[in-house]
C-alpha positions, 0 to 999 in steps of 0.5 A: 356855758357863758363866754367868760367860763368858756374862755376861762376853761380854754385858757387854763387848758392852754396855759395852766400846766405848761406856762403857770406864770403866764396863767397867773398873769392872765388871771390877774389881767381878767381881775383888772377886766372885772374891775372895769364893769362900772365903765363897760357894763354889758360889755364887761363879759367880753372884756373878761373873756378877751383878758382871759384869752389874750396870751394863749398864743404863747402856748407851745402848741399854738406858736406859729409866727412867733407873735403871740397875738396873731397866733392866739387870734388865729387859734381862737378863729380857726380852732376854737370858733370864737366870735369875731370881737374876741379874735380882734381884741387878742390879735391887737391887744397892747398895741400889737400893731407895733410888734407886727411891724417889728416882725414884718407881719403887719400886712398879715395881721391887718389882712386877717383881722379888723381892729376892735372898738378903740374903748375895748382895745384900750381897756384890754391894754390897761388890764394887760399893762397894769398886771405883772407876770404874777398877776399883781397890779402895778403902774404901767411904767413899772410894767414896761420896765419889767418887760424890757428887763425880762426880754432885754433891750435888743429883743423884738418884744422890747423894740415893740414895746418901746415903739408902743409905749405912747400908745400904751401909756395913753390907753392906760391913762384914759382908762384910769380917768374913766374909772375915776369918773365912774367912781364919783 
């Protein structure tokens, strides 16, 4: 079984029944990752696998710290035996270091997981932050507004997204520019 098939099965088992909307989002994020094949070539499978796994930390059985990036990465490392690159991408996806700071977990995150290649990290952020909760493509600014609306301005996730907005928007714009160059 390949990495993408394995990741799909794991994510589906953890999300499809208990969090069907999160599963729809996850599938949409993976579709966005597939669209980046002209940029990432052989690394596309790792990006798709990380896209499928990026939100498993929301699964009720995995919640420990409340920071889904860290909880998901820990499960991948400690239970699923995933390769380090997948764990790192999940741990830091969508500029998660900002949420770690908001939750006073940055030292924990940094001690447990190194960061991943910046181009892959930006690509996962692009995929996540241009996909709505139902798996549809949308503009990054609309996605950011949707997150604030869903959580409320004072929630830790909204505060984290506010702090991460420059990182998120920059990541999306860099990937969009690379896609445009690849299409020429």
